Phi, psi and omega in degrees: 000151181284149170278172185301320181298315179295320179298314179300317180297320178294321178292322176295323177298321178297320177300315180299317179300313182295313183294335178266011176078022185298341181253011174274156182305144179288149176295326181288330182219071187295342180276345182274116176283126177281141181266126181298137186070312184295326180258025180262154175298341179285341184284135178298335185248020182303135178081355180261133177296314179248141181293131176263328183247138181290144179298338180298343178269000183279143179295340181280346184301331180294344180261351183276127176301144184309323183291348180248004185292343178257007179292162180302315176232081186303328182297340179289352183249011176294127177293123185267343182205181182293338177283346181087011176302144178229172175303315181299314183290322180286327174294320179297326178284347177076020183252084183295326180293315178295322177298313180301313181295317180296318181294314178298319178299315179296315180300313181295317181290325178293317177299314181299317180295316181294322178292323178293327179286335185287000000 
């Protein structure tokens, strides 16, 4: 498991990925929707069609509610705000802009909380 400093660095990397447009469709494959976290360099299974490593080894699992830990992509169910919006619920609503803002807000507040705890 990661220590707090490594966890904070990985979360900061996710902010950088989002701010640089990392989850927008690729120029090479514009029809393929990229999956937040699953298609990130932080994912143990990035670039693999089928998962080789179990999600239980992922640093994001500590944020996944217990009832979603056996889901196909558990990180998609992390509550991003007080309303309980998640990547899965916001993707289902089709609002990528709201998803991006909620995700950035969650990442920043989680980093701030972890830094305050350290």
